[in-house]
Structure formats: structure tokens, C-alpha cells
SERO-4910 file (N, C-alpha, C, O; in steps of 0.05 Angstrom, whole numbers):
BEGIN
 pado doro    nc1    nc2    nc3   cac1   cac2   cac3    cc1    cc2    cc3    oc1    oc2    oc3
  Met    A     14    -25      2     -2      4      6     21     18     -3     44      9      1
  Glu    A     16     45    -18     31     60    -23     21     89     -2     -1     99     -8
  Val    A     35    100     16     32    115     28     37    150     27     60    159     30
  Arg    A     20    163     24     24    187     21     44    209     33     33    214     54
  Glu    A     64    223     32     75    238     50     77    264     47     79    278     67
  Gln    A     76    277     17     65    297     11     45    314     -2     34    305    -22
  Ile    A     42    332      5     14    344    -13     16    368    -16     28    378      2
  Asn    A      8    382    -33      3    415    -44    -19    431    -26    -42    423    -31
  Ile    A    -18    451     -6    -48    461     -2    -41    489     -5    -31    507     10
  Gly    A    -48    488    -26    -52    520    -52    -17    513    -65     -5    496    -79
  Asn    A    -11    542    -47     17    545    -58     40    542    -30     59    556    -23
  Ile    A     31    521    -19     46    509      7     59    475     -2     46    460    -16
  Thr    A     73    471      3     80    444      0     88    433     24    106    440     39
  Cys    A     73    414     27     69    399     61     88    370     57     90    358     36
  Ser    A     93    367     67    112    345     70    113    331     96    121    345    115
  Leu    A    106    307    102    114    288    133    143    279    122    149    268    101
  Ile    A    159    289    145    183    286    150    188    266    173    177    272    195
  Ser    A    200    247    172    208    223    192    226    231    204    246    242    194
  Ala    A    222    225    231    249    227    259    250    212    271    259    217    294
  Gly    A    242    185    263    254    156    275    215    151    286    197    166    283
  Thr    A    215    132    295    200    113    316    211    117    352    228    120    369
  Leu    A    183    113    343    186     95    382    157     80    396    134     83    389
  Trp    A    169     62    418    146     52    423    134     53    452    147     47    473
  Ala    A    113     61    451     91     70    474     71     51    491     62     35    474
  Asp    A     64     48    508     52     29    516     26     34    507     21     58    507
  Gly    A      2     16    498    -17     13    480    -39     20    495    -55     36    485
  Gly    A    -42     11    520    -60     18    544    -65     53    541    -87     64    534
  Ala    A    -40     68    548    -37     95    560    -47    107    528    -63    126    528
  Ala    A    -38     98    505    -48    117    479    -75    111    472    -86    131    464
  Met    A    -92     88    471   -120     88    470   -134     91    499   -158     86    501
  Gly    A   -118     99    519   -140    110    536   -161     97    546   -158     78    561
  Val    A   -185    107    539   -210     84    554   -218     66    542   -234     49    553
  Leu    A   -207     64    510   -218     50    492   -207     19    502   -182     20    503
  Pro    A   -220    -10    510   -207    -27    519   -191    -43    506   -197    -42    482
  Gln    A   -171    -59    509   -149    -73    500   -162    -97    478   -152   -106    457
  Thr    A   -185   -105    489   -202   -121    465   -202   -120    451   -198   -140    437
  Ile    A   -208    -90    436   -213    -73    410   -190    -70    401   -181    -79    380
  Trp    A   -179    -53    418   -151    -35    393   -133    -63    392   -120    -63    371
  Arg    A   -130    -80    404   -118    -96    403   -118   -118    373    -98   -130    364
  Lys    A   -142   -116    362   -150   -121    334   -139   -109    313   -136   -122    292
  Phe    A   -130    -80    314   -116    -66    290    -90    -46    300    -81    -27    288
  Leu    A    -81    -60    331    -57    -48    333    -34    -67    343    -39    -72    366
  Glu    A    -13    -81    335     -1    -95    341     20    -83    365     26    -59    369
  Thr    A     26   -102    377     42   -101    403     65   -116    404     66   -136    390
  Asp    A     87   -108    421    112   -119    420    107   -134    454     88   -127    468
  Asn    A    125   -153    464    137   -164    483    112   -153    511     93   -165    522
  Lys    A    124   -123    513    115   -104    538     99    -85    539    100    -64    553
  Asn    A     72    -96    513     50    -86    507     49    -58    490     31    -42    489
  Arg    A     72    -57    480     74    -28    473     72    -28    441     80    -47    428
  Ile    A     60     -6    430     49     -5    401     81     18    389     96     33    402
  Lys    A     81     11    365    111     29    350     88     54    340     66     53    330
  Leu    A    105     72    347     89     97    340    107    113    316    131    111    320
  Ala    A    103    122    302    115    140    278    124    175    294    109    189    309
  Leu    A    151    182    284    148    213    288    149    223    264    170    223    250
  Asn    A    123    233    256    124    242    228    118    275    236     97    282    246
  Leu    A    138    291    230    141    316    232    133    331    209    142    321    188
  Leu    A    121    349    206    110    370    186    126    390    170    134    409    184
  Leu    A    134    391    144    155    409    133    127    427    111    111    422     93
  Met    A    132    443    124    115    467    102    135    482     88    152    492    102
  Gln    A    137    486     62    152    498     41    141    524     30    125    520     11
  Thr    A    144    549     35    130    566     18    154    578     -1    174    564     -3
  Ser    A    151    601    -13    164    611    -32    185    623    -21    203    631    -36
  Lys    A    186    625      5    207    642     27    221    629     45    244    631     54
  Glu    A    198    613     51    213    602     79    207    565     84    188    553     73
  Asn    A    227    552    104    222    531    112    217    533    138    230    542    156
  Ile    A    182    517    138    181    510    175    175    490    181    157    479    167
  Leu    A    183    478    198    184    457    210    163    449    235    168    462    255
  Val    A    143    430    238    133    427    263    142    404    279    142    379    274
  Asp    A    150    418    300    161    398    317    195    383    310    212    389    293
  Thr    A    195    367    325    230    363    322    237    329    328    258    318    321
  Gly    A    214    314    344    219    287    355    230    281    373    227    298    391
  Val    A    244    261    379    267    254    409    294    270    415    306    281    435
  Gly    A    299    265    377    328    288    391    344    245    389    335    222    390
  Asn    A    378    263    387    398    241    394    404    244    429    427    238    435
  Lys    A    392    250    443    407    249    468    394    239    485    385    250    505
  Ile    A    389    202    476    374    189    492    381    174    516    396    155    514
  Thr    A    369    183    545    380    171    557    380    138    569    368    120    558
  Pro    A    389    137    584    388     96    590    358     89    593    346     70    583
  Lys    A    349    110    613    314    105    622    301    115    602    282    100    597
  Ile    A    303    132    589    284    138    552    284    116    541    261    106    538
  Arg    A    309     98    530    315     75    518    302     54    535    290     37    521
  Lys    A    302     52    551    284     25    573    257     27    559    245     11    544
  Ile    A    250     49    568    213     52    571    210     55    543    193     39    534
  Tyr    A    220     69    525    205     69    495    223     68    472    217     78    451
  Asn    A    247     55    473    258     45    455    263     59    429    263     47    408
  Pro    A    266     85    430    267     96    403    294     93    382    317     91    388
  Ser    A    286     95    364    305     89    336    322    108    340    321    120    361
  Asn    A    344    115    318    359    126    314    347    148    300    333    142    281
  Phe    A    351    183    307    346    202    305    352    212    271    373    224    265
  Glu    A    334    205    255    321    205    232    321    233    210    328    235    187
  Leu    A    314    248    226    307    280    223    323    290    198    316    287    175
  Leu    A    350    302    209    373    313    193    375    291    167    371    299    144
  Glu    A    379    272    171    385    251    149    357    256    121    360    258     96
  Asn    A    333    257    138    310    259    114    298    281    106    278    281     91
  Leu    A    317    313    122    309    331    116    331    344     85    326    359     66
  Ser    A    359    326     96    376    326     72    367    313     43    376    320     21
  Lys    A    344    287     52    332    281     22    316    305      8    317    305    -16
  Lys    A    303    320     18    289    348      6    309    368      5    303    392      9
  Gly    A    327    363      1    354    380     -3    359    403     18    372    423     10
  Leu    A    350    402     43    357    418     63    372    413     86    367    394    100
  Lys    A    387    428     90    405    427    117    399    447    144    391    470    145
  Lys    A    407    431    166    404    438    186    400    470    187    379    478    198
  Glu    A    419    491    176    412    521    169    392    530    153    388    554    148
  Asp    A    377    510    145    363    515    115    337    524    133    324    545    128
  Ile    A    330    508    154    299    518    172    298    543    183    317    551    197
  His    A    276    556    177    276    589    180    261    585    203    272    602    217
  Val    A    241    574    218    219    565    227    208    538    241    195    521    229
  Val    A    217    537    270    200    512    278    181    525    302    182    544    318
  Ile    A    163    505    294    136    509    307    137    482    328    141    460    320
  Leu    A    134    490    359    133    465    371     96    461    392     91    474    412
  Thr    A     81    444    382     62    437    390     57    434    406     34    441    412
  His    A     75    419    428     81    422    455    108    413    463    124    408    445
  Leu    A    117    409    491    146    413    491    147    387    511    161    388    532
  His    A    136    371    506    141    333    513    172    326    501    184    338    484
  Phe    A    177    307    514    202    300    503    199    286    472    220    290    459
  Asp    A    181    274    459    180    261    442    175    279    416    181    271    394
  His    A    164    302    420    160    324    393    188    349    403    200    363    386
  Ala    A    193    351    422    213    381    430    242    367    442    258    384    449
  Gly    A    249    347    444    272    330    449    293    334    426    316    325    430
  Gly    A    287    347    401    302    347    383    315    376    377    335    381    364
  Ile    A    297    396    392    304    421    399    342    424    397    352    441    382
  Thr    A    353    410    410    384    410    410    384    382    408    368    365    415
  Ser    A    416    380    391    428    355    394    460    356    396    471    377    403
  Ile    A    475    330    391    498    332    400    509    326    379    509    305    367
  Phe    A    523    352    373    543    361    348    567    348    354    575    361    374
  Lys    A    590    326    348    615    326    356    625    330    386    646    338    395
  Gly    A    597    320    399    613    319    428    601    343    445    601    346    470
  Glu    A    590    359    422    575    385    445    542    395    437    532    401    415
  Lys    A    529    394    462    503    401    452    492    434    443    492    455    457
  Lys    A    484    431    421    481    458    400    440    461    393    423    444    401
  Leu    A    436    478    383    412    481    374    413    466    347    426    474    328
  Thr    A    398    445    346    385    435    326    384    450    296    395    439    276
  Phe    A    376    465    296    359    485    273    373    516    284    357    531    295
  Pro    A    402    525    282    419    549    293    403    575    284    402    595    297
  Asn    A    389    569    257    381    593    246    346    603    250    336    625    244
  Ala    A    331    576    263    304    578    264    302    595    288    319    599    305
  Leu    A    273    605    288    255    619    306    230    596    315    211    586    304
  His    A    245    595    344    227    568    351    194    577    369    195    585    392
  Ile    A    169    573    355    150    587    360    133    567    384    123    546    376
  Ile    A    131    577    416    119    566    426    104    573    444    112    593    454
  Gln    A     76    563    456     60    577    467     67    580    500     73    563    516
  Lys    A     64    609    503     74    613    527     66    598    562     81    602    581
  Lys    A     45    586    562     36    570    583     55    544    578     68    535    597
  Glu    A     55    532    552     75    513    557    106    515    562    117    498    575
  Trp    A    116    532    554    142    547    562    139    546    599    152    533    615
  Glu    A    123    561    604    123    562    637    120    543    650    125    545    674
  Thr    A    109    507    636    104    483    648    129    467    637    138    451    653
  Ala    A    139    470    616    162    461    620    187    471    634    204    454    640
  Lys    A    192    495    639    203    505    660    211    497    682    233    490    691
  Asn    A    179    501    695    180    496    716    154    471    723    133    479    731
  Pro    A    157    448    720    135    425    719    121    421    748    135    418    768
  Asp    A     96    421    750     95    404    775     91    373    770     96    363    748
  Glu    A     82    357    794     88    331    800     67    322    777     74    302    764
  Leu    A     47    332    772     33    320    747     50    314    718     48    294    703
  Asn    A     63    331    716     78    340    689    109    338    686    124    341    666
  Lys    A    115    331    716    152    324    708    160    306    695    181    308    682
  Ala    A    144    280    696    157    258    679    155    275    646    175    277    631
  Ser    A    131    286    639    143    297    607    157    317    605    162    324    582
  Tyr    A    167    329    623    180    347    617    205    351    632    209    364    653
  Asn    A    226    332    613    249    328    632    275    333    616    294    317    614
  Phe    A    274    360    605    302    370    595    296    405    596    288    423    582
  Lys    A    306    400    620    305    437    626    338    443    616    339    468    613
  Asp    A    359    433    610    378    441    597    378    449    565    393    467    557
  Asp    A    366    439    552    355    444    522    337    470    528    344    490    516
  Ile    A    318    471    541    302    494    547    322    524    553    316    547    545
  Ser    A    343    517    569    366    535    573    375    551    553    375    575    549
  Leu    A    386    526    538    398    534    506    387    548    494    396    569    484
  Leu    A    353    536    491    348    553    473    342    581    486    350    600    472
  Glu    A    332    588    507    332    613    520    352    632    519    349    657    518
  Ala    A    380    616    520    402    634    521    412    646    492    427    665    488
  Ser    A    399    628    474    402    634    445    385    660    436    392    676    419
  Asn    A    368    661    449    338    675    437    331    667    418    314    684    410
  Asn    A    332    646    399    317    638    374    291    627    384    285    604    378
  Tyr    A    276    640    397    243    634    403    226    655    409    232    678    418
  Lys    A    202    643    403    181    667    409    158    658    427    148    636    422
  Leu    A    149    672    446    126    654    456    104    672    445    107    694    434
  Ile    A     81    659    451     57    668    438     36    654    455     37    630    461
  Ser    A     10    678    466    -14    669    478    -32    666    467    -45    687    462
  Gly    A    -45    639    459    -69    639    444    -66    635    411    -44    630    401
  Asp    A    -85    636    399    -85    636    363    -57    652    359    -46    666    375
  Tyr    A    -50    646    340    -30    664    331    -18    658    296     -4    639    290
  Gln    A    -27    677    278    -28    681    250      5    677    246     19    690    262
  Leu    A     15    665    230     48    656    229     47    667    194     66    680    187
  Thr    A     33    665    182     26    672    154      1    679    144    -13    684    164
  Pro    A    -14    682    119    -34    687    115    -43    661    108    -67    659    107
  Glu    A    -30    640    102    -39    620    108    -35    594    131    -45    572    132
  Ile    A    -20    604    144    -19    585    171    -23    597    192    -13    619    194
  Lys    A    -38    588    212    -45    592    231    -50    578    252    -65    559    250
  Leu    A    -38    584    279    -35    563    304    -53    571    319    -59    594    324
  Glu    A    -68    538    333    -92    550    345    -83    541    377    -75    518    381
  Leu    A    -84    552    389    -86    540    425    -99    517    433    -98    521    458
  Val    A   -108    502    432   -130    484    439   -127    474    465   -148    469    476
  Glu    A   -105    469    480    -97    452    505   -104    423    505    -98    410    485
  Gly    A   -119    410    527   -129    385    523   -106    362    526   -106    347    545
  His    A    -88    361    506    -65    337    518    -44    351    534    -29    338    548
  Ser    A    -42    379    532    -27    392    548    -34    424    555    -52    435    542
  Glu    A    -20    436    572    -39    466    584    -27    477    556    -47    487    544
  Gly    A     -3    481    540     -3    492    519     -3    481    497     12    491    480
  Met    A    -19    459    492    -17    446    468    -33    468    442    -55    478    447
  Gln    A    -20    473    417    -28    483    400    -28    461    373    -13    442    371
  Val    A    -47    469    352    -43    458    329    -42    471    308    -48    495    309
  Val    A    -34    461    285    -24    482    259    -45    477    235    -46    457    220
  Arg    A    -59    495    233    -76    502    209    -73    518    181    -68    542    178
  Ile    A    -75    499    163    -64    514    138    -89    510    122   -105    492    122
  Glu    A    -86    535    109   -113    541     93    -99    556     70    -88    577     76
  Ser    A    -98    546     40    -97    557     18   -111    555     -8   -119    533    -15
  Glu    A   -115    576    -24   -134    575    -48   -161    553    -38   -170    533    -50
  Asn    A   -167    560    -18   -193    541    -14   -190    508     -6   -209    492     -8
  Lys    A   -163    500      1   -158    478     12   -161    483     41   -165    507     46
  Leu    A   -160    461     65   -158    469     84   -137    440    100   -136    418     88
  Ala    A   -126    442    119   -112    422    126    -93    432    156    -75    448    161
  Tyr    A   -110    408    174    -93    414    199    -66    388    205    -63    366    194
  Tyr    A    -54    399    219    -28    370    238    -40    379    268    -33    399    281
  Ala    A    -54    365    273    -68    367    304    -49    355    322    -56    355    346
  Gly    A    -28    344    316     -9    336    339    -21    317    355    -40    303    347
  Asp    A    -11    315    379    -28    287    400    -57    296    401    -68    288    422
  Ile    A    -71    310    385    -99    318    391   -112    296    385   -128    285    400
  Ile    A   -100    283    349   -101    266    325    -85    253    322    -80    253    298
  Pro    A    -68    237    335    -38    221    333    -43    201    318    -25    203    302
  Leu    A    -61    174    309    -69    157    302    -96    155    296   -116    157    312
  Glu    A    -94    150    267   -125    142    251   -149    132    278   -171    143    282
  Ala    A   -144    120    286   -164    114    308   -175    134    330   -194    130    344
  His    A   -161    151    329   -162    171    343   -184    189    332   -199    200    348
  Lys    A   -187    192    310   -207    210    293   -240    194    310   -261    203    300
  His    A   -242    176    330   -266    176    339   -268    188    364   -251    184    381
  Leu    A   -287    201    367   -288    219    388   -278    217    415   -259    231    424
  Ser    A   -291    200    429   -280    192    457   -255    174    462   -247    168    484
  Val    A   -243    165    434   -216    157    444   -196    179    444   -187    191    424
  Thr    A   -192    183    470   -163    206    473   -148    182    494   -156    162    505
  Ser    A   -120    195    493   -100    176    502   -102    185    534   -118    201    543
  Ala    A    -85    174    546    -88    170    577    -65    196    587    -63    209    608
  Tyr    A    -48    197    562    -31    223    568    -36    246    570    -21    263    579
  Asp    A    -68    251    555    -75    278    562    -81    287    587    -89    270    604
  Ile    A    -77    319    595    -79    331    620   -108    336    621   -120    334    642
  Asn    A   -121    341    598   -150    347    601   -164    338    582   -165    353    563
  Arg    A   -181    308    580   -190    296    562   -216    312    548   -222    311    524
  Lys    A   -229    323    565   -253    339    553   -247    360    532   -261    366    513
  Asp    A   -216    373    542   -212    387    526   -209    383    495   -220    395    476
  Thr    A   -191    362    497   -185    347    475   -203    337    457   -200    338    432
  Phe    A   -223    327    468   -255    318    458   -259    341    444   -261    340    419
  Glu    A   -262    367    460   -280    388    438   -261    393    419   -270    396    397
  Ala    A   -226    397    421   -217    412    403   -206    393    375   -194    401    356
  Lys    A   -215    365    380   -221    345    360   -247    349    352   -249    344    328
  Lys    A   -266    355    362   -291    354    352   -299    375    329   -317    375    311
  Lys    A   -272    397    339   -282    423    316   -267    418    298   -276    420    275
  Ile    A   -240    410    303   -221    400    280   -236    384    261   -236    393    238
  Leu    A   -249    359    264   -253    343    249   -284    354    233   -293    346    212
  Gln    A   -293    371    248   -323    381    234   -315    402    212   -325    403    190
  Lys    A   -288    422    223   -281    433    198   -268    423    175   -265    435    153
  Leu    A   -258    395    184   -244    388    157   -266    365    138   -264    357    115
  Asp    A   -284    360    156   -307    344    139   -321    361    125   -325    354    101
  Leu    A   -332    386    133   -342    403    121   -328    423     94   -340    440     81
  Asn    A   -302    417     92   -288    433     77   -265    412     62   -242    417     52
  Ser    A   -279    390     65   -267    364     46   -235    372     46   -223    379     26
  Gly    A   -222    369     80   -199    373     83   -181    352     85   -184    329     77
  Ile    A   -161    364     98   -130    346    107   -115    341    127   -102    358    137
  Leu    A   -115    314    134   -114    321    158    -77    303    157    -70    284    142
  Phe    A    -64    315    174    -29    301    180    -36    291    203    -51    302    219
  Leu    A    -21    260    207    -18    248    229     11    241    242     30    232    230
  Asn    A     10    246    264     44    256    269     50    226    280     73    221    276
  His    A     33    200    295     45    184    312     39    155    292     48    133    298
  Asp    A     18    162    263     15    137    255     27    121    236     30    129    213
  Ile    A     37     93    245     60     86    220     48     80    196     62     86    177
  Lys    A     23     69    190     12     62    162      0     80    158     -4     78    133
  Lys    A    -12    104    167    -29    122    150    -18    145    160    -12    148    184
  Lys    A    -13    167    138      8    194    150    -20    220    149    -25    237    166
  Ile    A    -34    217    123    -45    235    113    -77    222    109    -78    200     98
  Ile    A   -102    235    116   -126    230    115   -141    246    104   -146    266    117
  Thr    A   -155    245     73   -171    267     71   -194    259     74   -197    236     82
  Phe    A   -217    277     67   -246    278     80   -264    282     49   -289    285     50
***
């Protein structure tokens, strides 16, 4: 079966770029959905984990290369490796297949700052930790930034890379936003919360075409079902409401949905 990885939304070329894979607990990913149901369509390993893709969105305009999220990165601790068994960090290699170097990324949008989405903010180059995309402006919701810098007991397991945040802060290559933000006439960031306090999704609209990169609001095709939300969500009701609005808009406009964690299906058309 052919898996589409690129589509044009008006004058914006949208490509899903793999940063690798990881393995996450199937029950946590599927939340309230009973295992007897999700085991019918999701394969597990001997630890009851399912394989998740790290599908990052690259949006290319005539002027800019804009990347959404950064994957796990190449600074894998023994604890993370034991729990999630992530693959090698493939992002830079796969960007090079598009003819892009790390210096060619102009903007990095962070949907949120959990380790599998923001771990690649920095990388180890020749033994030294540096920003992975040194010329990029990193756009983050202020709520998410504050949570990542000072996580409480509920959040500290998901935000465990203060050194990376500090390096980004010292570089001044970041912009904090509060609420919805119009990045370009075609690209809008929408604060939805739900999965995390500062969770944002990316809306692309150009030439009567509509698409969403909803991140962990709709990470797998199975999460198209409104009641299926992950156990990682900080507020299940907010995730439900955000998902409902996104899917309604896509259905009404025959839109396109990019899936960030689905191995088998990366792009859904309505």
C-alpha cells in the first residue's frame, strides 16, 4: 500500500518528514478504549507497546522552510531507551533528502514540549550540545514554556530536558505566544490545550484547501473517534472538544489531516 507523504495546500508544499520511531504503552495511547478492541488493529511487542511514528510536518513556501516539532532527538538517556526504545534520530538525514540542511530551517513550531516532540530542539554535534536548527525561530505557547521550565508533580515526567530549554532561551531564537497566532496569511497556530496546557495545532488554508496538523490531539487514525483520547492528555474534555471542532471543519471543507504518530497512514483526506 502506498503511503502518501507530501501534498500541496494551495501554494504551500506540505511534507511529512520522519524523525524516527518509538514504542509506547498501548493502553496509555488508547486511553479508555478497551484492549480487547484496540488489539484487533494495533500490533504490540512483548511489553504491550505499540510502535509510533514521529511524523513531523515540513511546510515550504516561496520564502521559508517551516518545521513542526523536532522528534526525540539524539540525546537518548538509558531510562528513555528502556521505556520507549526509540530509533536513531533520522530527522536531519531525511531533511537532506529534500535538499535541506539544518541551517535552512527558518521556523520551528512546537505543538507542545513533551520529549518526543521537543527533544530534538538540541542535538549533540561532535560531542557538543547545540541547537539543531541554529537559524530557526522557535514558536511556543507561553503556557507550555512555563510548564516545561517549572513542571509540577503531574507534569514532571513529560518535561525532563531543562538544559535544552535553557540553551534555547540563551540563544534568544524563540518566540512565546499566547493563544491563536497567524504565522503567515495561510498558516495559523491554534491554542487548543487538552493534551497539555499549552497544546497548539497547525491550520493551513490556501486556495480553498484546508488542512490540519493536529499533533497529539489526533495522533493516530484510531483517534478520529471522538471518545478515544490518550491517557497522556492533561484534560480529556478539552481534547474531545478540540478534536470535534477540527474534524467538523475538515469534513465540511473536504480537508486534509496529517497524522503525527501513525505508522500505516500519514495523511487522511475527507
